C-alpha positions in Angstrom: 130.4 205.2 208.0 129.4 208.5 206.3 132.3 210.2 204.7 131.7 213.4 206.6 132.2 211.9 210.1 135.7 211.7 211.4 134.7 210.3 214.8 131.6 208.4 215.7 130.9 207.3 219.3 127.9 205.1 220.3 127.0 204.3 224.0 130.7 204.3 225.0 131.2 203.2 228.6 134.3 202.6 230.8 134.1 201.0 234.2 137.0 200.7 236.7 135.9 198.3 239.4 132.9 200.0 241.1 133.6 203.3 239.4 132.0 204.3 236.1 134.4 206.8 234.5 132.5 207.2 231.2 128.8 206.4 231.2 127.0 205.6 227.9 128.1 208.6 225.9 127.4 209.2 222.2 128.5 211.9 219.8 129.9 212.6 216.3 132.6 214.9 215.0 132.6 216.1 211.4 135.7 216.1 209.3 137.6 219.4 209.5 135.8 220.4 212.6 137.3 221.8 215.8 135.3 219.9 218.5 135.6 221.0 222.1 135.3 218.5 224.9 134.5 220.2 228.2 133.8 219.1 231.8 134.9 219.4 235.4 138.0 217.6 236.6 137.3 213.9 236.7 134.4 214.1 234.3 135.8 211.4 232.0 137.3 213.5 229.2 140.8 212.0 229.2 139.4 208.5 229.7 137.2 209.0 226.6 140.2 210.2 224.5 142.3 207.2 225.6 139.6 204.8 224.4 139.4 206.7 221.1 143.1 206.6 220.4 143.5 202.9 221.4 145.1 203.2 224.9 142.1 201.8 226.7 139.5 199.2 225.8 135.9 200.2 226.4 133.8 198.2 228.8 130.9 198.5 226.4 129.8 200.6 223.4 131.4 201.2 220.1 133.1 203.9 218.0 135.1 204.7 215.0 138.0 207.1 214.4 138.8 207.9 210.8 136.5 205.0 209.8 138.5 202.5 211.9 136.9 200.5 214.8 138.3 201.6 218.2 138.2 198.0 219.4 139.2 195.8 216.4 141.5 198.3 214.5 143.5 200.1 217.2 146.8 199.8 215.3 145.3 201.3 212.2 143.8 204.2 214.1 147.2 205.1 215.7 148.8 205.4 212.3 146.2 208.1 211.2 146.0 210.3 214.3 148.1 212.7 216.2 147.9 213.0 220.0 149.2 215.8 222.3 148.6 216.1 226.1 149.7 218.6 228.7 152.6 216.3 229.4 154.5 217.1 226.2 156.1 213.9 224.8 159.5 215.5 224.2 163.0 214.4 225.0 164.6 217.2 227.0 168.2 216.2 226.1 167.6 216.3 222.3 167.5 219.5 220.2 164.2 220.6 218.6 165.3 219.2 215.3 166.5 215.9 216.8 163.1 215.4 218.5 161.4 215.7 215.2 163.9 213.3 213.6 163.2 210.8 216.4 159.4 211.0 216.1 159.7 210.8 212.3 161.5 207.4 212.8 158.8 206.2 215.2 156.1 207.0 212.6 158.1 205.2 209.9 158.7 208.1 207.7 161.6 208.0 205.1 164.6 210.1 206.0 164.0 212.5 203.2 160.4 213.1 204.2 161.5 213.6 207.8 163.9 216.3 206.8 161.3 218.0 204.5 158.5 217.9 207.1 160.9 219.1 209.9 161.9 222.1 208.0 158.3 222.9 207.1 157.0 222.5 210.7 159.9 224.2 212.4 159.2 227.2 210.2 155.4 227.0 210.8 155.8 227.0 214.6 158.5 229.6 214.6 161.4 227.4 215.8 163.6 227.2 212.7 166.2 229.6 214.1 166.3 227.7 217.4 166.2 224.2 215.9 169.7 223.4 217.4 168.8 224.4 220.9 168.3 221.7 223.6 164.6 221.2 224.2 165.0 221.7 228.0 166.3 225.3 227.4 163.2 226.3 225.4 160.4 228.4 227.0 157.2 226.5 227.8 155.3 228.1 224.9 158.0 227.0 222.4 158.0 223.5 223.9 154.3 223.4 223.3 154.7 224.3 219.7 157.4 221.7 219.3 155.1 219.1 220.8 152.5 220.0 218.3 154.9 219.7 215.5 155.9 216.3 216.7 152.2 215.2 216.9 151.5 216.2 213.3 154.8 215.3 211.7 153.2 212.3 209.9 150.3 214.5 208.6 147.4 212.9 210.5 143.9 213.8 209.5 142.6 213.7 213.1 144.3 215.4 216.0 143.6 214.9 219.7 144.6 217.7 222.1 144.2 216.7 225.7 144.6 219.9 228.0 147.5 220.8 225.6 147.5 224.5 226.7 147.4 223.9 230.4 149.9 226.1 232.2 150.9 228.1 229.1 150.7 231.9 229.2 147.8 233.7 227.4 149.9 235.0 224.4 151.4 231.5 223.8 147.9 230.0 224.0 146.6 232.4 221.4 149.6 231.7 219.1 148.9 228.0 219.6 145.3 228.5 218.5 146.4 230.3 215.4 148.2 227.1 214.5 145.1 225.0 215.3 143.0 227.2 213.0 145.5 226.9 210.2 145.4 223.0 210.4 141.6 223.0 210.6 141.5 225.1 207.5 143.5 222.4 205.7 140.9 219.8 206.7 142.4 218.4 209.9 139.8 217.3 212.4 140.6 218.4 215.9 139.2 217.2 219.2 140.3 219.3 222.1 139.8 219.2 225.9 140.4 222.5 227.7 139.7 224.2 231.0 139.8 227.6 229.4 136.4 229.0 228.4 138.0 231.5 226.0 139.4 228.6 224.1 136.1 226.8 224.1 134.7 229.8 222.2 137.1 229.0 219.4 135.5 225.6 218.8 132.9 224.9 216.1 130.9 222.7 218.5 131.1 221.6 222.1 130.2 218.6 224.2 129.8 218.9 228.0 130.2 215.9 230.2 129.8 215.7 234.0 130.3 212.5 236.1 130.9 210.6 232.9 127.6 211.6 231.2 126.8 213.9 228.4 124.9 216.9 229.7 124.8 219.1 226.6 126.2 219.6 223.2 126.0 222.2 220.5 127.7 225.4 219.3 128.9 227.9 221.8 126.0 230.2 220.9 123.5 227.3 221.4 124.9 226.4 224.8 124.7 230.0 226.0 121.2 230.3 224.7 120.2 227.2 226.7 120.8 229.0 230.1 117.4 229.5 231.7 118.6 232.0 234.3 119.2 235.7 233.9 122.7 236.9 234.7 123.4 239.9 236.8 126.9 241.3 236.8 127.6 242.9 240.2 130.8 244.9 240.8 131.2 245.5 244.6 134.0 247.4 246.1 137.1 245.2 245.5 137.9 244.9 249.3 134.4 243.4 249.8 134.3 241.0 246.9 134.7 237.8 248.9 132.2 238.9 251.5 129.7 240.0 248.9 129.9 236.6 247.2 129.2 234.8 250.4 126.2 237.1 251.2 124.7 236.9 247.7 124.9 233.1 247.7 122.6 233.0 250.7 119.8 234.9 249.0 116.9 232.4 248.3 116.2 233.5 244.8 119.9 233.3 243.7 120.5 230.1 241.7 124.3 230.5 241.5 126.9 233.2 242.2 130.6 233.1 241.2 133.6 235.4 240.9 134.0 236.6 237.3 137.1 238.9 236.8 136.8 241.9 239.1 133.1 241.3 239.9 130.4 238.6 240.4 128.0 236.9 238.0 124.7 236.2 239.8 122.3 233.7 238.1 118.6 234.0 239.0 115.3 233.1 237.3 113.7 236.4 238.5 116.4 239.0 238.2 113.9 241.9 238.8 113.4 240.6 242.3 117.1 239.7 243.0 118.5 243.1 242.0 116.9 245.1 244.8 117.6 242.3 247.3 121.3 242.4 246.4 121.5 246.2 246.8 119.7 246.1 250.2 121.8 243.2 251.5 125.2 244.7 250.5 124.2 248.1 251.8 123.3 246.5 255.2 126.9 245.2 255.4 128.4 248.6 254.1 129.7 247.1 250.9 129.5 249.6 248.1 128.4 248.6 244.6 130.3 250.3 241.8 127.9 249.1 239.2 125.3 246.4 238.5 123.6 245.3 235.2 122.0 242.4 233.4 124.2 240.8 230.8 124.0 238.0 228.3 125.2 234.6 229.6 128.9 233.8 228.9 130.0 230.3 228.0 131.3 230.0 231.6 127.8 230.9 232.9 126.4 228.2 230.6 129.0 225.7 231.8 128.2 226.4 235.5 124.4 226.3 234.9 124.4 223.1 232.9 126.7 221.2 235.3 124.6 222.3 238.3 121.4 221.1 236.6 123.0 217.8 235.8 124.1 217.4 239.4 120.7 218.2 240.7 119.1 215.7 238.3 
């Protein structure tokens, strides 16, 4: 395996009875890269991760993580990676420090090294002053940081984050990503699944899957550039936002329309024809438009467009 590839996946497939959860996907992750794994709920993201970390055997296909085969060398893979999911693997009745001591023992670290790494990580994640508090009493954002510290206690070179920021407030999510950037800067490879498009923008490259299949991959900029439709931002009167969405979705030239913040993003191949149609339609229903303009596609626009095209295909 080339030295610059931390993860290599070739034609990976997982079938459960009559259901194909992961369908012949292939991708590579470079060492030290933050690699985003995106897709709708049920797209196969978590199933893929479980195959890569040795919790599930593939039905077919192959892959390596850190140079180790995901089928024949599962035990060796587990010793070299960290894993964190939205269900933080913490013991609520232990203190923050005791949790790290426990996981250090699980990883087989010597007592001296556990003490040294615990101090280092508790300071890094801002928990040193609260190290003696029961984990159940910590706010969710601090529990998240403690879970991250537990996942990297043994200094893995590859870290899997499966919806690890789900349910956490925006400030805590941003602080969490500062820690992720710091680890990536030290050469740690990070594969992350997320529902948040702002987090996806932080990734070096992204892979989109839908219904178990790869539908696109590239940098955030490349995926946004791949959107064939023009995007019109429409800001109707707030009281009429829902009704405006339903009306605009019925226009024949509109490819997609969705709520975006306080307005709507309308995707169309011929925006010059759609704009007057939107104005005329909303005026007929007495819905005022505060402003309307064409904008560059966001990553969320790209995600919706690519998923829709995959479903049509």
